C-alpha positions in Angstrom: 29.5 -9.0 13.6 31.5 -6.1 12.7 29.9 -5.6 8.8 26.5 -5.3 10.4 26.9 -1.9 11.6 26.4 -0.6 7.6 23.6 -2.2 7.2 20.8 0.5 6.8 17.8 -2.2 7.2 14.7 -3.4 5.2 13.5 -1.2 2.6 10.4 -1.7 4.4 11.2 -0.7 7.1 12.7 2.7 5.8 9.9 4.3 4.2 6.5 5.8 5.2 3.4 5.4 3.0 0.1 7.4 4.0 -2.5 4.7 3.7 -4.6 6.3 0.6 -1.0 4.7 -1.7 -0.2 1.3 0.5 -1.4 -1.3 -2.1 0.2 1.1 -5.0 3.7 1.1 -3.3 3.4 -2.6 -2.3 2.6 -3.6 -5.4 5.5 -1.5 -7.2 7.9 -2.7 -4.7 7.1 -6.5 -4.8 10.1 -8.1 -3.6 11.8 -5.4 -3.3 9.9 -4.3 0.1 12.5 -7.0 1.5 15.7 -5.9 0.1 18.2 -5.0 2.4 19.8 -1.2 2.0 23.6 -1.1 3.0 26.2 1.5 2.9 28.8 -0.4 0.5 28.8 -4.0 -1.8 31.7 -5.2 0.9 28.7 -4.7 3.9 26.8 -6.6 0.6 29.3 -9.1 0.1 29.7 -10.1 3.7 25.9 -10.4 4.0 26.2 -13.1 1.5 29.2 -15.3 3.2 27.4 -14.9 6.5 23.9 -16.0 4.8 25.8 -18.8 3.0 27.8 -19.8 6.5 24.9 -20.4 8.5 22.6 -21.3 5.8 20.2 -18.4 6.5 18.9 -18.6 3.0 19.0 -15.6 0.3 18.7 -12.0 0.3 18.9 -9.0 -2.0 21.3 -6.2 -0.8 21.1 -2.9 -2.2 24.8 -1.2 -1.6 24.5 2.6 -1.4 28.1 2.6 -3.1 26.8 0.4 -6.3 23.2 0.8 -7.1 22.0 3.9 -9.5 18.7 6.3 -8.3 16.3 5.7 -11.2 15.2 9.4 -12.3 12.1 10.4 -14.5 13.4 12.2 -17.7 11.5 15.3 -18.3 9.4 14.1 -20.8 7.9 11.0 -18.7 8.2 14.1 -15.4 5.0 15.5 -17.6 3.2 12.5 -17.4 2.5 13.5 -13.8 0.0 16.4 -15.5 -1.9 14.4 -16.7 -5.5 13.3 -15.3 -5.8 10.5 -13.2 -1.9 10.1 -12.5 -0.7 10.9 -8.9 2.7 11.3 -9.0 6.2 9.3 -9.3 5.6 6.6 -6.3 9.0 7.9 -4.8 7.6 11.5 -4.2 4.7 10.0 -2.5 6.5 8.5 0.3 9.0 9.4 3.3 12.1 7.5 3.7 15.4 7.7 5.4 17.3 10.2 3.8 20.3 7.6 4.2 18.3 5.4 2.2 17.4 7.6 -0.7 19.6 6.5 -3.5 18.0 2.8 -2.8 14.7 3.9 -2.4 15.1 5.7 -5.5 16.4 2.7 -7.0 13.3 0.9 -6.4 11.1 3.6 -7.0 11.8 6.6 -9.3 10.8 5.3 -12.6 7.0 4.2 -11.2 4.3 6.0 -11.7 1.1 6.0 -9.6 -2.6 6.9 -11.2 -6.0 6.3 -9.8 -7.4 3.6 -11.7 -6.3 1.3 -14.9 -7.8 3.4 -17.5 -5.5 6.6 -16.3 -2.6 4.1 -15.8 -3.3 2.8 -19.2 -3.0 6.3 -20.8 -0.3 7.4 -18.8 1.9 4.3 -19.7 1.1 4.9 -23.8 2.1 8.7 -23.6 5.8 7.6 -21.9 5.5 5.2 -25.1 5.2 1.7 -22.5 9.3 2.4 -21.2 8.0 2.4 -17.2 5.7 0.8 -15.1 2.3 2.2 -13.8 0.7 1.0 -10.7 -2.7 2.3 -9.6 -4.1 2.7 -6.2 -5.9 -0.7 -6.3 -2.5 -2.4 -6.9 -3.0 -3.1 -10.9 -0.2 -2.7 -13.1 0.9 -1.6 -16.5 4.7 -2.5 -16.9 7.3 -1.3 -19.1 6.7 -3.0 -22.5 3.1 -3.1 -22.6 2.3 -6.4 -20.3 -0.8 -5.4 -18.0 -0.8 -7.5 -14.3 -4.1 -7.1 -12.1 -7.1 -8.8 -10.3 -7.8 -10.0 -7.2 -5.5 -11.0 -4.3 -4.9 -13.8 -2.9 -2.2 -13.4 -0.9 -1.6 -12.1 2.8 -1.5 -8.3 3.0 2.4 -7.5 2.9 3.9 -5.3 5.6 3.0 -2.6 4.5 -0.6 -3.1 4.8 -0.4 -4.9 8.2 1.8 -1.6 9.4 -1.1 0.6 8.2 -3.4 -1.5 9.9 -1.2 -1.7 13.5 -1.3 2.4 13.0 -4.7 2.4 12.2 -5.6 0.5 15.5 -2.9 2.7 17.4 -5.1 6.3 16.4 -8.3 4.1 17.3 -7.4 3.1 20.7 -6.3 6.6 21.0 -9.3 8.2 20.6 -11.3 5.7 22.4 -8.8 6.5 25.4 -9.4 10.4 24.7 -13.3 9.5 24.9 -12.7 7.5 28.1 -10.9 10.1 30.1 -13.2 12.2 28.6 -16.5 10.4 30.2 -14.0 10.0 33.4 -13.4 13.5 34.3 -17.4 14.4 33.7 -18.0 12.1 35.6 -15.8 12.8 38.8 -17.3 16.8 37.7 -20.7 15.3 38.8 -19.8 13.0 41.7 -17.7 16.4 43.0 -21.0 18.4 42.2 -23.0 16.2 44.3 -20.5 16.0 47.1 -21.3 19.9 47.6 -24.6 20.0 46.9 -24.6 17.2 49.8 -22.8 18.7 52.3 -24.9 22.2 51.7 -28.0 20.6 52.7 -26.1 18.9 55.3 -25.0 22.1 56.8 -28.2 23.6 56.5 -30.0 21.2 58.8 -27.6 21.2 61.4 -28.3 25.3 61.2 -31.5 24.8 61.3 -31.4 22.4 64.6 -28.7 24.7 66.0 -31.4 28.0 66.1 
């Protein structure tokens, strides 16, 4: 389909998140992690028509020519200086530059704090006009409601991706150890071979004498 060329990608696949922030960003995004970033509204409409035609379910599209960046006010930016506040979610991740408008639409006015106490103080200071999520995924929502507790659902895409990257790094480390040990064994084997050859040569020399 021609319209597919104007699909940039799924939000979760367009961002890179440090392990420290994975839970907070997953919480901040929620279902938005599966939103589809499109270059324009026509592409979004074509995508919706395709889903209807194929009975492919529902999806949320973020057309770059209609969604607006959500940016904090100066007063809200000042909240970053409060104890325990780590910054705005959109500034704590890296992402495809083409998708910036969509990413800031989702995360531009979401603060990340170390814990629920710091989140509460920041939200109160901001008059409960924006969301504040913690590193553990608890949330003080705009309007003043609190969300949190233990997780019962499966980890999201970002968590699974972080685990995969961690596994890859461990595999690299183990491979490096293996290579190092192999080289050490080969070096030791070479020394033994050289020593054996020297002794053999000396033995032949004695016999000849």
